[in-house]
N, C-alpha and C positions, 0 to 999 in steps of 0.2 A: 503492499499498498504506499504510494508516494502520493501526499500532500501539497501543495503551494505553499504550506509556511513550514514543510520540512528543509532543513539545512541540506545540502547540495552534498555535503563531506561525509555526512550519514547516510546519504541514499549508496553515494560509491563506495562506504564498509561494506554496508549493506552486503549489495552487489558480489564486490570483488570477494565476500567470505562464503558468500552461498556458492558463489561457482567453486571453490576453491575447497567445499566442502563436498561438492557432488562429486568433484574429480578423485576426491579421497576417496570416497564410498565406493567407488567405481575401480578402482587402482587393485590388482589382482594380487603385487606382494603384500605380504606379512613383514613387517620391520618391528623392531624393539620399542621404539616410543609409538607407536600409530594412537592409542590410545589416548598420551598424551595430547597429541596435534589434534585427533577431534574433542576431547576436552575441552580444551582452547578455541579450539575455533566457534565448540558452543559457547563459549562464554562470551567469545568476539561479538557473536550474531545475539547475545540478549545483551550487550551494550550497545549496537547499535540500535535493536528494538526499542530499548528506552529513552530514546533521544539523542541528548548529547551527553557520549560516552568518557568519563575519564583519562587523560591521555595518560597517567602514568598508568594505569593498567592495562590500555591500550597497547603501550609498550612493552610491557610484560608479556602480555601476554601472545603479542608478535615477536618475539623474540624465546618464548616456548614455541612455539609453532614453529620457526625457522630451526631451532633445534633439534628438530621430533625428526622432520621431513627434511631440514634441509639436504641431503644426501641423495635424495628422491627426485632424480632429473627428471624426471615427464610431468612434474610437481609444480616443477621452476616458475614457468611462466605464472601462475594462477596466484604460488607466493609472492612473488613480486609486486602483483597487480595488488593485495591484500598489504604488501610495504609501502605500497604505493598510495591507496587510503591511508592507511596510517596517518601518511607524513602528509596528510593535510590539513590536519588538525597541529601542524608545530613542529620545527624544530626544537630538539632538547637545548637543555641550554649547554652553552661551550665551554667546558670547564679546564683550565691554564694551558690552553692554544695560544700558540704565539705564531 
C-alpha cells in the first residue's frame, strides 16, 4: 500500500526488502546464516511497514543481513538494492576521518 503521504525512502526500503526476501525464499542453497538473514529481513520489513524507521536499527539489520548472505553471489544485486535503500536515510557520522 503506497499513499501520497508516504515517505518515498520508506517505499523504496519496503520494495527492496520484499524483493530480497522473495529471492532468498526461492534460493535453493542452504547456508549457515540463512535463518539470521530471514529474521533480519523480517525486521527490516516490519520497520518499513511501521513508518519512518530508526536509522541505527536499519543499519544494524543491514549489517547482519550482509554478513549472513554477503557471500551468496546470486543475492548480491538485491542485497545492494537494500543497502541503497537504507542509505537513503542518511550517511552515518564520520568519526576521525581526515
